[in-house]
KETOR-125615 format. One record per residue (C-alpha): residue in one letter; x, y, z. Coordinates in steps of 0.5 Angstrom, whole numbers, always signed. Example, Ala and Ser with C-alpha at 12.3 -4.5 7.8 and 13.67 -1.06 7.14 Angstrom:
// KETOR-125615
PT, A, +25, -9, +16
PT, S, +27, -2, +14
This chain:
// KETOR-125615
PT, M, +162, +143, +199
PT, I, +164, +142, +206
PT, H, +171, +145, +207
PT, G, +172, +144, +214
PT, N, +170, +140, +221
PT, Q, +166, +146, +223
PT, Q, +162, +147, +217
PT, A, +161, +139, +217
PT, A, +159, +139, +224
PT, E, +154, +145, +223
PT, L, +151, +141, +217
PT, A, +151, +135, +221
PT, A, +147, +138, +226
PT, R, +142, +141, +221
PT, V, +141, +134, +218
PT, A, +140, +131, +224
PT, A, +134, +136, +226
PT, L, +131, +134, +220
PT, G, +130, +127, +222
PT, A, +136, +124, +219
PT, P, +138, +117, +221
PT, R, +142, +116, +228
PT, G, +150, +117, +227
PT, V, +150, +123, +222
PT, S, +156, +127, +225
PT, G, +162, +131, +222
PT, E, +167, +126, +222
PT, G, +169, +119, +221
PT, A, +163, +114, +219
PT, G, +158, +119, +221
PT, L, +161, +124, +216
PT, A, +160, +118, +211
PT, Q, +153, +117, +213
PT, L, +152, +125, +212
PT, W, +154, +124, +205
PT, L, +150, +118, +204
PT, W, +143, +122, +207
PT, L, +145, +128, +202
PT, G, +145, +123, +196
PT, H, +153, +124, +194
PT, A, +154, +116, +194
PT, E, +162, +117, +191
PT, R, +163, +122, +197
PT, A, +160, +117, +202
PT, R, +164, +111, +199
PT, A, +170, +115, +200
PT, E, +169, +117, +207
PT, A, +166, +110, +209
PT, E, +172, +106, +206
PT, R, +177, +111, +210
PT, A, +173, +111, +216
PT, F, +173, +103, +216
PT, A, +181, +103, +215
PT, D, +182, +108, +220
PT, A, +178, +104, +225
PT, D, +180, +97, +223
PT, L, +187, +100, +224
PT, R, +186, +102, +231
PT, G, +181, +96, +233
PT, D, +175, +101, +234
PT, E, +170, +95, +232
PT, V, +164, +100, +233
PT, Q, +167, +105, +228
PT, A, +168, +100, +223
PT, G, +161, +97, +224
PT, H, +158, +104, +222
PT, A, +163, +104, +216
PT, Q, +161, +97, +214
PT, A, +153, +99, +215
PT, V, +154, +105, +210
PT, L, +158, +101, +205
PT, S, +152, +96, +205
PT, A, +147, +101, +204
PT, L, +151, +104, +198
PT, D, +152, +97, +195
PT, A, +144, +96, +196
PT, R, +143, +102, +192
PT, T, +148, +100, +186
PT, G, +144, +93, +186
PT, D, +149, +89, +189
PT, L, +145, +86, +194
PT, D, +149, +80, +196
PT, R, +155, +84, +198
PT, A, +151, +89, +201
PT, L, +148, +83, +206
PT, S, +155, +81, +207
PT, R, +157, +87, +209
PT, A, +151, +88, +213
PT, D, +152, +82, +217
PT, D, +159, +84, +219
PT, A, +157, +91, +221
PT, I, +151, +87, +226
PT, A, +156, +83, +229
PT, R, +161, +88, +230
PT, L, +156, +92, +233
PT, R, +153, +87, +237
PT, S, +160, +85, +240
PT, N, +160, +92, +243
PT, D, +153, +92, +246
PT, R, +151, +97, +241
PT, L, +144, +93, +240
PT, A, +140, +99, +237
PT, D, +145, +101, +232
PT, A, +145, +94, +230
PT, A, +138, +94, +229
PT, G, +139, +100, +225
PT, V, +143, +96, +220
PT, M, +138, +90, +220
PT, L, +132, +95, +218
PT, D, +137, +98, +212
PT, V, +137, +91, +210
PT, A, +130, +89, +211
PT, E, +128, +96, +207
PT, A, +133, +94, +201
PT, L, +130, +87, +201
PT, L, +123, +90, +201
PT, S, +125, +95, +195
PT, R, +127, +89, +191
PT, D, +120, +86, +192
PT, G, +122, +78, +190
PT, P, +118, +72, +194
PT, A, +125, +70, +197
PT, D, +126, +77, +199
PT, L, +120, +78, +203
PT, S, +121, +72, +207
PT, A, +129, +75, +208
PT, A, +126, +82, +210
PT, A, +121, +79, +215
PT, A, +127, +75, +218
PT, R, +131, +82, +219
PT, L, +125, +85, +221
PT, A, +124, +80, +227
PT, E, +131, +81, +229
PT, A, +131, +88, +229
PT, R, +124, +88, +233
PT, T, +128, +83, +238
PT, A, +134, +88, +239
PT, L, +129, +94, +240
PT, S, +125, +91, +245
PT, A, +128, +95, +250
PT, E, +126, +102, +246
PT, P, +119, +102, +247
PT, S, +119, +109, +243
PT, G, +124, +113, +238
PT, A, +125, +114, +231
PT, A, +128, +107, +230
PT, R, +122, +104, +233
PT, D, +117, +108, +228
PT, R, +122, +106, +222
PT, L, +121, +99, +224
PT, R, +113, +100, +224
PT, L, +114, +103, +217
PT, L, +117, +97, +215
PT, L, +113, +92, +218
PT, A, +107, +96, +215
PT, W, +110, +95, +208
PT, A, +112, +88, +209
PT, R, +104, +87, +211
PT, G, +102, +90, +205
PT, A, +107, +86, +200
PT, T, +104, +80, +203
PT, G, +97, +82, +201
PT, D, +94, +85, +207
PT, V, +94, +92, +204
PT, D, +88, +95, +208
PT, G, +92, +93, +215
PT, A, +98, +96, +212
PT, I, +94, +102, +211
PT, A, +91, +102, +218
PT, E, +98, +101, +221
PT, L, +101, +107, +217
PT, E, +95, +112, +218
PT, A, +96, +110, +226
PT, L, +104, +112, +225
PT, E, +103, +118, +222
PT, P, +102, +123, +228
PT, A, +108, +120, +231
PT, A, +112, +121, +225
PT, S, +110, +128, +224
PT, S, +116, +131, +228
PT, A, +121, +127, +224
PT, R, +120, +130, +216
PT, D, +125, +125, +214
PT, L, +121, +119, +216
PT, A, +114, +123, +215
PT, W, +115, +123, +207
PT, R, +117, +116, +207
PT, V, +110, +114, +211
PT, H, +106, +118, +206
PT, A, +110, +115, +200
PT, T, +109, +108, +202
PT, L, +101, +110, +203
PT, A, +101, +113, +196
PT, H, +104, +106, +194
PT, L, +99, +102, +198
PT, H, +93, +106, +195
PT, E, +95, +105, +188
PT, L, +95, +97, +190
PT, R, +88, +98, +192
PT, G, +86, +103, +186
PT, A, +85, +109, +191
PT, E, +88, +114, +186
PT, V, +85, +120, +189
PT, H, +88, +118, +196
PT, A, +94, +116, +192
PT, R, +95, +122, +189
PT, R, +94, +126, +196
PT, S, +99, +122, +199
PT, S, +104, +123, +194
PT, E, +103, +130, +194
PT, R, +104, +130, +201
PT, A, +110, +126, +201
PT, M, +113, +131, +196
PT, E, +111, +137, +200
PT, L, +115, +134, +206
PT, L, +121, +133, +201
PT, E, +121, +140, +198
PT, D, +121, +143, +206
PT, L, +127, +138, +207
PT, A, +131, +141, +201
PT, T, +130, +148, +202
PT, A, +132, +147, +209
PT, L, +139, +145, +207
PT, P, +144, +150, +205
PT, R, +144, +151, +197
PT, E, +150, +148, +196
PT, A, +148, +142, +200
PT, R, +142, +141, +195
PT, E, +146, +139, +189
PT, H, +145, +131, +190
PT, F, +139, +131, +195
PT, W, +135, +129, +189
PT, L, +140, +123, +187
PT, D, +137, +119, +192
PT, P, +133, +113, +188
PT, R, +128, +113, +194
PT, R, +127, +121, +193
PT, A, +127, +120, +185
PT, A, +122, +115, +185
PT, A, +117, +119, +190
PT, R, +118, +125, +185
PT, A, +117, +121, +179
PT, R, +110, +118, +182
PT, A, +108, +125, +184
PT, S, +109, +128, +177
PT, G, +104, +123, +175
PT, S, +107, +122, +168
PT, A, +112, +117, +165
PT, R, +115, +124, +162
PT, A, +116, +126, +169
PT, A, +119, +119, +171
PT, A, +124, +119, +166
PT, S, +126, +126, +168
PT, S, +127, +123, +175
PT, A, +131, +117, +173
PT, A, +135, +122, +169
PT, S, +136, +126, +175
PT, V, +139, +120, +178
PT, Q, +144, +119, +173
PT, G, +146, +126, +174
PT, E, +143, +130, +169
PT, P, +138, +135, +171
PT, A, +131, +135, +169
PT, R, +129, +140, +163
PT, D, +122, +142, +161
PT, G, +119, +148, +157
PT, R, +120, +153, +162
PT, W, +128, +152, +161
PT, A, +128, +154, +154
PT, R, +123, +160, +156
PT, L, +128, +162, +161
PT, L, +133, +162, +156
PT, E, +129, +167, +152
PT, I, +127, +171, +158
PT, T, +135, +172, +159
PT, K, +136, +174, +152
PT, R, +131, +179, +153
PT, L, +133, +182, +159
PT, A, +140, +182, +156
PT, G, +138, +187, +151
PT, E, +134, +192, +156
PT, H, +139, +197, +159
PT, E, +134, +202, +162
PT, L, +133, +200, +169
PT, D, +126, +202, +171
PT, R, +124, +198, +164
PT, L, +128, +192, +166
PT, L, +126, +191, +173
PT, E, +119, +191, +170
PT, R, +121, +185, +166
PT, I, +124, +182, +171
PT, T, +118, +182, +175
PT, D, +113, +180, +170
PT, S, +118, +174, +168
PT, A, +119, +171, +175
PT, V, +111, +171, +175
PT, E, +111, +168, +168
PT, L, +116, +162, +170
PT, S, +113, +160, +177
PT, G, +106, +161, +175
PT, A, +105, +166, +182
PT, E, +100, +170, +183
PT, R, +104, +176, +185
PT, G, +111, +178, +184
PT, F, +116, +183, +187
PT, V, +123, +185, +186
PT, L, +126, +188, +192
PT, L, +132, +192, +192
PT, V, +137, +194, +198
PT, G, +137, +202, +199
PT, E, +142, +206, +201
PT, D, +140, +205, +208
PT, G, +141, +198, +208
PT, K, +133, +196, +208
PT, L, +129, +193, +202
PT, A, +124, +197, +198
PT, P, +120, +195, +192
PT, A, +123, +197, +186
PT, A, +118, +193, +181
PT, V, +111, +190, +183
PT, R, +107, +185, +179
PT, D, +100, +183, +182
PT, A, +95, +179, +177
PT, K, +89, +182, +181
PT, S, +91, +189, +182
PT, P, +96, +191, +176
PT, D, +96, +198, +177
PT, D, +97, +198, +185
PT, P, +104, +200, +187
PT, H, +103, +199, +194
PT, V, +101, +192, +195
PT, V, +104, +189, +201
PT, F, +108, +183, +202
PT, S, +112, +179, +208
PT, Q, +117, +184, +210
PT, S, +120, +179, +215
PT, I, +121, +173, +209
PT, A, +124, +178, +205
PT, E, +129, +181, +210
PT, A, +131, +174, +213
PT, V, +133, +172, +205
PT, Q, +137, +178, +205
PT, I, +141, +177, +212
PT, D, +142, +170, +211
PT, G, +143, +169, +203
PT, E, +139, +163, +203
PT, P, +132, +162, +199
PT, I, +126, +161, +203
PT, V, +121, +156, +199
PT, T, +115, +154, +203
PT, V, +109, +150, +200
PT, D, +104, +152, +206
PT, A, +107, +159, +210
PT, R, +102, +159, +215
PT, A, +104, +151, +217
PT, D, +111, +152, +216
PT, G, +115, +152, +223
PT, R, +121, +157, +220
PT, L, +116, +162, +219
PT, S, +111, +161, +224
PT, E, +113, +167, +228
PT, Y, +112, +172, +222
PT, L, +106, +176, +224
PT, S, +106, +178, +216
PT, V, +105, +171, +214
PT, H, +99, +170, +218
PT, K, +96, +177, +217
PT, L, +97, +176, +209
PT, M, +94, +169, +210
PT, L, +100, +167, +205
PT, Q, +100, +160, +202
PT, S, +106, +158, +197
PT, V, +112, +163, +198
PT, A, +118, +163, +194
PT, C, +123, +168, +196
PT, L, +131, +168, +193
PT, P, +137, +173, +194
PT, I, +139, +177, +188
PT, R, +147, +177, +188
PT, D, +152, +181, +184
PT, R, +160, +181, +186
PT, S, +158, +186, +191
PT, G, +154, +181, +195
PT, I, +146, +181, +196
PT, V, +143, +187, +192
PT, G, +136, +185, +193
PT, V, +131, +179, +193
PT, L, +126, +176, +188
PT, Y, +119, +175, +192
PT, V, +113, +171, +189
PT, E, +107, +168, +192
PT, H, +101, +165, +191
PT, R, +96, +167, +197
PT, V, +90, +161, +195
PT, R, +94, +155, +193
PT, R, +98, +151, +197
PT, G, +104, +147, +194
PT, R, +105, +152, +188
PT, F, +112, +152, +188
PT, R, +116, +145, +188
PT, S, +124, +144, +187
PT, G, +124, +145, +180
PT, D, +121, +152, +181
PT, V, +126, +153, +186
PT, E, +132, +151, +181
PT, L, +129, +155, +176
PT, L, +128, +161, +180
PT, L, +135, +161, +183
PT, A, +138, +161, +175
PT, F, +133, +166, +174
PT, A, +135, +171, +180
PT, D, +142, +170, +178
PT, Q, +141, +172, +171
PT, A, +137, +178, +173
PT, A, +143, +180, +178
PT, I, +147, +180, +172
PT, A, +142, +184, +168
PT, L, +141, +189, +173
PT, S, +149, +190, +174
PT, N, +150, +191, +167
PT, A, +144, +196, +167
PT, R, +147, +200, +173
PT, L, +154, +200, +170
PT, L, +151, +203, +163
PT, G, +147, +208, +167
PT, E, +153, +210, +171
PT, N, +157, +210, +164
PT, E, +152, +215, +161
PT, K, +152, +219, +167
PT, K, +159, +220, +166
PT, R, +159, +221, +159
PT, R, +154, +227, +160
PT, E, +159, +230, +166
PT, L, +165, +229, +161
PT, E, +161, +233, +155
PT, A, +159, +238, +160
PT, A, +166, +239, +163
PT, N, +169, +239, +156
PT, D, +164, +245, +154
PT, A, +167, +248, +161
PT, L, +174, +247, +159
PT, E, +173, +251, +152
PT, K, +170, +257, +156
PT, A, +175, +257, +161
PT, K, +180, +256, +155
PT, D, +178, +263, +152
PT, E, +178, +266, +158
PT, I, +185, +264, +160
PT, E, +187, +267, +153
PT, R, +184, +273, +155
PT, L, +187, +274, +161
PT, L, +194, +272, +159
PT, V, +194, +278, +155
PT, A, +192, +282, +161
PT, R, +197, +278, +166
PT, T, +203, +279, +161
PT, A, +202, +287, +162
PT, E, +201, +286, +169
PT, L, +208, +281, +170
PT, D, +212, +287, +166
PT, D, +210, +292, +171
PT, A, +211, +287, +177
PT, R, +218, +286, +174
PT, R, +220, +293, +174
PT, E, +217, +294, +181
PT, L, +221, +288, +184
PT, G, +227, +291, +181
PT, R, +226, +297, +185
PT, A, +224, +293, +191
PT, R, +230, +289, +190
PT, D, +234, +296, +190
PT, A, +231, +299, +196
PT, L, +232, +292, +200
PT, R, +240, +292, +198
PT, S, +240, +299, +200
PT, A, +237, +298, +207
PT, H, +242, +292, +208
PT, D, +248, +296, +206
PT, R, +246, +300, +212
PT, H, +246, +294, +216
PT, G, +239, +296, +218
PT, I, +242, +297, +225
PT, V, +240, +303, +229
PT, G, +245, +307, +234
PT, R, +250, +312, +234
PT, S, +253, +309, +241
PT, E, +260, +307, +242
PT, A, +258, +300, +243
PT, I, +254, +300, +237
PT, R, +260, +303, +233
PT, R, +264, +297, +235
PT, V, +259, +292, +233
PT, L, +259, +295, +226
PT, A, +266, +296, +225
PT, I, +267, +288, +227
PT, V, +261, +287, +222
PT, D, +265, +290, +216
PT, R, +271, +287, +218
PT, V, +268, +280, +218
PT, R, +263, +280, +213
PT, D, +267, +278, +207
PT, A, +271, +273, +210
PT, S, +267, +266, +211
PT, V, +269, +265, +218
PT, P, +264, +262, +223
PT, V, +262, +268, +228
PT, V, +259, +267, +235
PT, I, +254, +273, +237
PT, H, +253, +274, +244
PT, G, +247, +278, +247
PT, E, +241, +278, +252
PT, S, +234, +276, +249
PT, G, +232, +282, +244
PT, T, +238, +285, +243
PT, G, +238, +284, +235
PT, K, +243, +278, +235
PT, E, +239, +276, +228
PT, L, +239, +283, +225
PT, V, +247, +283, +226
PT, A, +247, +276, +223
PT, R, +243, +278, +217
PT, A, +248, +284, +216
PT, I, +254, +280, +216
PT, H, +250, +276, +211
PT, Y, +247, +281, +206
PT, G, +254, +285, +207
PT, S, +258, +279, +204
PT, S, +259, +276, +197
PT, R, +254, +271, +200
PT, A, +248, +275, +199
PT, R, +246, +273, +193
PT, K, +244, +266, +196
PT, G, +240, +264, +202
PT, F, +240, +266, +209
PT, V, +237, +261, +213
PT, A, +235, +262, +221
PT, V, +234, +256, +226
PT, N, +232, +257, +233
PT, C, +236, +251, +236
PT, A, +232, +252, +243
PT, A, +225, +252, +239
PT, I, +226, +245, +236
PT, P, +225, +238, +239
PT, E, +231, +234, +240
PT, Q, +228, +229, +236
PT, L, +226, +233, +230
PT, L, +233, +238, +230
PT, E, +237, +232, +227
PT, S, +232, +232, +221
PT, E, +231, +240, +221
PT, L, +239, +241, +220
PT, F, +241, +235, +216
PT, G, +234, +233, +212
PT, H, +232, +226, +211
PT, V, +230, +221, +205
PT, R, +223, +218, +205
PT, G, +222, +212, +209
PT, A, +228, +214, +214
PT, F, +223, +213, +220
PT, T, +216, +213, +222
PT, G, +212, +219, +218
PT, A, +218, +220, +213
PT, D, +213, +220, +207
PT, R, +217, +224, +203
PT, D, +225, +227, +202
PT, R, +226, +233, +206
PT, T, +232, +238, +205
PT, G, +236, +240, +211
PT, V, +237, +247, +212
PT, L, +245, +246, +212
PT, V, +243, +244, +204
PT, Q, +238, +249, +203
PT, A, +243, +255, +206
PT, S, +249, +252, +202
PT, G, +253, +258, +198
PT, G, +249, +262, +203
PT, T, +249, +263, +211
PT, L, +246, +259, +216
PT, F, +244, +262, +223
PT, L, +244, +258, +229
PT, D, +240, +262, +234
PT, E, +241, +259, +241
PT, I, +247, +255, +239
PT, G, +248, +254, +247
PT, D, +242, +249, +247
PT, M, +244, +245, +242
PT, P, +243, +237, +244
PT, P, +250, +234, +245
PT, K, +249, +229, +239
PT, M, +247, +235, +235
PT, Q, +254, +238, +237
PT, V, +258, +232, +234
PT, D, +254, +232, +228
PT, L, +255, +239, +227
PT, L, +262, +239, +228
PT, R, +263, +233, +223
PT, V, +260, +238, +218
PT, L, +264, +244, +219
PT, Q, +270, +239, +219
PT, D, +268, +235, +212
PT, G, +264, +240, +209
PT, K, +259, +234, +208
PT, V, +252, +233, +210
PT, R, +249, +226, +210
PT, P, +241, +226, +211
PT, I, +238, +221, +215
PT, G, +237, +214, +212
PT, S, +241, +216, +206
PT, E, +248, +213, +204
PT, E, +250, +218, +200
PT, D, +254, +225, +203
PT, V, +252, +232, +200
PT, L, +257, +237, +199
PT, V, +255, +244, +202
PT, D, +259, +250, +202
PT, V, +255, +254, +208
PT, R, +258, +260, +213
PT, I, +255, +259, +220
PT, V, +253, +264, +224
PT, C, +251, +263, +231
PT, A, +248, +266, +237
PT, S, +247, +265, +244
PT, N, +244, +269, +250
PT, K, +249, +264, +255
PT, S, +256, +265, +255
PT, L, +259, +259, +251
PT, R, +265, +259, +255
PT, D, +261, +258, +261
PT, Q, +257, +252, +258
PT, V, +264, +249, +256
PT, T, +266, +249, +263
PT, K, +260, +246, +266
PT, G, +260, +241, +260
PT, L, +254, +243, +257
PT, F, +258, +245, +250
PT, R, +263, +241, +247
PT, E, +270, +245, +247
PT, D, +272, +242, +240
PT, L, +266, +245, +237
PT, F, +267, +252, +241
PT, Y, +273, +253, +238
PT, R, +271, +251, +231
PT, L, +265, +256, +232
PT, S, +268, +262, +236
PT, V, +273, +264, +231
PT, V, +270, +271, +231
PT, E, +266, +273, +237
PT, I, +261, +279, +237
PT, R, +258, +282, +244
PT, L, +252, +286, +243
PT, P, +251, +291, +249
PT, A, +244, +291, +252
PT, L, +240, +297, +251
PT, R, +241, +299, +258
PT, E, +249, +300, +256
PT, R, +247, +304, +250
PT, R, +241, +309, +253
PT, E, +244, +314, +249
PT, D, +241, +310, +243
PT, I, +234, +310, +246
PT, P, +232, +317, +242
PT, L, +234, +314, +235
PT, L, +231, +307, +236
PT, C, +224, +311, +238
PT, D, +224, +315, +232
PT, H, +226, +309, +228
PT, F, +220, +305, +231
PT, L, +215, +310, +231
PT, A, +216, +311, +223
PT, T, +216, +304, +222
PT, I, +210, +303, +225
PT, A, +207, +309, +222
PT, K, +209, +306, +215
PT, R, +206, +299, +216
PT, E, +199, +302, +219
PT, E, +199, +307, +213
PT, S, +198, +313, +218
PT, T, +202, +319, +221
PT, P, +208, +318, +225
PT, K, +207, +320, +233
PT, R, +212, +324, +237
PT, I, +214, +322, +244
PT, S, +215, +327, +249
PT, R, +222, +329, +253
PT, E, +219, +326, +259
PT, A, +217, +319, +256
PT, V, +224, +319, +253
PT, R, +227, +320, +260
PT, R, +222, +315, +263
PT, L, +225, +310, +258
PT, A, +232, +311, +259
PT, S, +231, +310, +267
PT, H, +228, +304, +266
PT, P, +232, +297, +266
PT, L, +228, +295, +259
PT, P, +230, +287, +261
PT, G, +227, +285, +254
PT, N, +232, +290, +251
PT, V, +230, +293, +244
PT, R, +225, +288, +243
PT, Q, +221, +290, +249
PT, L, +222, +298, +247
PT, E, +219, +296, +240
PT, H, +213, +293, +243
PT, V, +212, +299, +249
PT, L, +212, +304, +243
PT, M, +207, +299, +239
PT, N, +202, +299, +245
PT, A, +203, +306, +246
PT, C, +201, +308, +238
PT, V, +195, +303, +239
PT, M, +192, +306, +246
PT, V, +194, +314, +245
PT, E, +189, +318, +242
PT, G, +193, +324, +240
PT, D, +199, +325, +236
PT, V, +204, +325, +242
PT, I, +206, +320, +247
PT, E, +207, +322, +254
PT, A, +210, +318, +260
PT, D, +204, +316, +263
PT, D, +202, +312, +256
PT, L, +208, +308, +256
PT, A, +206, +301, +259
PT, L, +213, +299, +263
PT, L, +211, +294, +268
PT, G, +215, +295, +275
PT, D, +216, +303, +274
PT, D, +212, +305, +279
PT, F, +215, +302, +285
PT, R, +222, +303, +283
PT, P, +227, +307, +289
PT, S, +227, +314, +288
PT, L, +232, +315, +283
PT, D, +234, +322, +281
PT, V, +235, +321, +274
PT, A, +236, +326, +269
PT, P, +234, +325, +262
PT, A, +239, +320, +258
PT, A, +238, +324, +252
PT, A, +234, +330, +250
PT, S, +228, +329, +246
PT, F, +229, +328, +239
PT, A, +223, +332, +238
PT, D, +227, +338, +241
PT, E, +228, +343, +236
PT, D, +233, +347, +241
PT, D, +238, +341, +241
PT, A, +237, +340, +233
PT, D, +243, +343, +231
PT, D, +248, +339, +236
PT, E, +248, +333, +231
PT, G, +254, +330, +235
PT, D, +252, +331, +242
PT, D, +245, +330, +243
PT, V, +246, +325, +249
PT, R, +246, +328, +256
PT, S, +249, +324, +262
PT, I, +245, +321, +267
PT, S, +246, +324, +274
PT, G, +242, +319, +278
PT, A, +244, +312, +278
PT, P, +239, +307, +276
PT, P, +240, +299, +277
PT, A, +246, +297, +274
PT, N, +244, +291, +271
PT, L, +238, +286, +271
PT, E, +239, +282, +277
PT, E, +240, +289, +281
PT, W, +233, +291, +278
PT, K, +230, +284, +280
PT, T, +232, +284, +287
PT, L, +229, +291, +288
PT, E, +223, +289, +285
PT, R, +222, +283, +289
PT, R, +223, +288, +295
PT, K, +218, +293, +293
PT, I, +213, +287, +292
PT, L, +214, +284, +299
PT, E, +214, +291, +302
PT, A, +207, +292, +299
PT, L, +205, +285, +301
PT, E, +207, +287, +308
PT, A, +203, +294, +308
PT, T, +196, +290, +305
PT, N, +197, +285, +311
PT, W, +199, +280, +305
PT, N, +192, +281, +301
PT, R, +195, +280, +294
PT, V, +189, +283, +290
PT, R, +190, +290, +294
PT, A, +198, +289, +294
PT, A, +198, +289, +286
PT, A, +193, +295, +286
PT, H, +198, +299, +291
PT, L, +204, +297, +286
PT, G, +199, +299, +280
PT, M, +201, +292, +277
PT, P, +196, +288, +273
PT, R, +194, +282, +277
PT, R, +196, +277, +273
PT, T, +203, +280, +272
PT, F, +203, +280, +280
PT, Y, +202, +273, +281
PT, R, +207, +271, +275
PT, R, +212, +275, +279
PT, L, +210, +272, +286
PT, K, +212, +265, +283
PT, E, +218, +268, +279
PT, Y, +221, +270, +286
PT, D, +218, +264, +290
PT, I, +215, +269, +295
PT, L, +208, +264, +295
């Protein structure tokens, strides 16, 4: 029941607040006193004996005295009064020797109460002597709980000597002072009931007995549910309960409870019948009605509610039973009490709600003028799913402890029935959904069979179309897909033809946009490896942390985020070609790993312990000179010689200007085919302008310029002014003759082998020279506009964003 020091301390604090004897705490002899007050004799004895042994070993006389006092009280309750007196004397001596007179007086009062309970002539004299000693010890304390208890026992002893009226007067005078301590107050009323019986005042006796039971019920319900198990096993409480019942049968039932056997009456048998009836009800609404009706029937309440927790976490009435208004579903109840039970998970039972200090702040209690209320949690495996609420607005003291235990048991059975009904309801819903799904599957099956025939015919057509596309693709790759008839391109194609069937590594050098990947594909698709895959990887575009995984792959769990196996591109390209673009930017560690693969022909995925054999041809590309990179120490020399078996240098477009007309023709046809439109033509002046421009982006820039012109030009002919060539407006006066005659010029159509003319002027020799010239013209424009950047950009005919980018690139501003 108590699983730790903190829980014991919390329970001890709650018990002390109810007016328990001084000394109750969560450790040592105080814990034994706590068990004694709760009625758990066995646990109290075990804790007291342990506390006494520890205190005796440490020489702690105070703790030893308290432990002996607990053992004395336990001996008295079992009838061994002689041993109880001996232990009490020992406890009193230890406490007195340490000036703990108030604590010693408490033990004297325990002894006096035990003697008075035995009710013998000699016992009465001994009790009087003990009370006199206690009064002397408490002389320094004019008031307090011990002093009030002394007055109670003195009145008891006075009544035992025959002065019943005087004893009653003394107790009635004590009653206001004891009202704040419920543990003492119920004893006062129980003693009054006994004295009234001696005087023959049955009405007063019954009234005092009922008041004592009300106070005891309050004490019991104020305790945690698990702490109530032994509360009624205390002989004094059992006797008070038996007296309040007013019948021999109830007294026998209380006596049985003292021995550990729960009292039973006809309502428990009725509960069994109700439980069976609830178990047979599977429809949720009818079940809720039965639960409510049964709760009212069992408790004899005026009204009853079942409140269930909704999706918003709030309680709402699911079933209502009002004896006066059975057809009114909107009767009100104390929302505050119900919510308190939902939050705390503890039942609230009160015999007078408006006088109950726990509920005094609840406005709904006063507004509804509630008297007897019992509200209990309904729990299932998921927690509290609702509360069972019954009340009686007219009669006080309607619900007693037997009702609480009965309703708690009923609430548990109701929770089980509700859980079963909901589960059955969910299963029925799923069954209906499954039947609907099966019907839909049957319909889908028929539709699939109908479509299968049609798809088979379409698949045959697709196979034939795929064959034609494959033939067309093979034919395109047989020509390598490379456009140009210049001497530089012919040399490149000659090298491609020589190396395509040899599985040697190839390094392709060239500026960005010259078509390095196109040449790599030409090598692959012209070789015997064309049936296998061509895999391209840009080493500069992949972060260094991911490049290793990209190349070699990894196994699941190799690193954070590796939730599945991944095959590296070296394995994917096995039997085919792996194209490593921008190889010069590969990190040094990857260079080492790649060299090992080239040497061994094996790949080990990250996190794996097994090597994978690969047969892959490596084709690399770089816009930087790998030889320069080796000289600078940025590229491994041994890897360079492994890769540079064959080197192919791709010329920049400015080095093969005679190919520009052919490229224009090719791109315009490709764009028209992609857009499903008529190909546009390009004028001779436009070709001349393209030939005179450095085109730093090479073939890629040329393609994009033509795509822009095709989109922006409204007519069928692209003129020189339609070309978006940045920087062309401010180049120096270069008398540039046409680099090539327009391929649209019919006069030159017969001159198939000599359709390229020489350039009479001298354009910039290279990109660096062109950039130097562009920087100078920007500075001149800024000087001419008094360094107004907006006007300078307009003067040059350059878009403002491009102009600002050039300023940053050339470090002008």
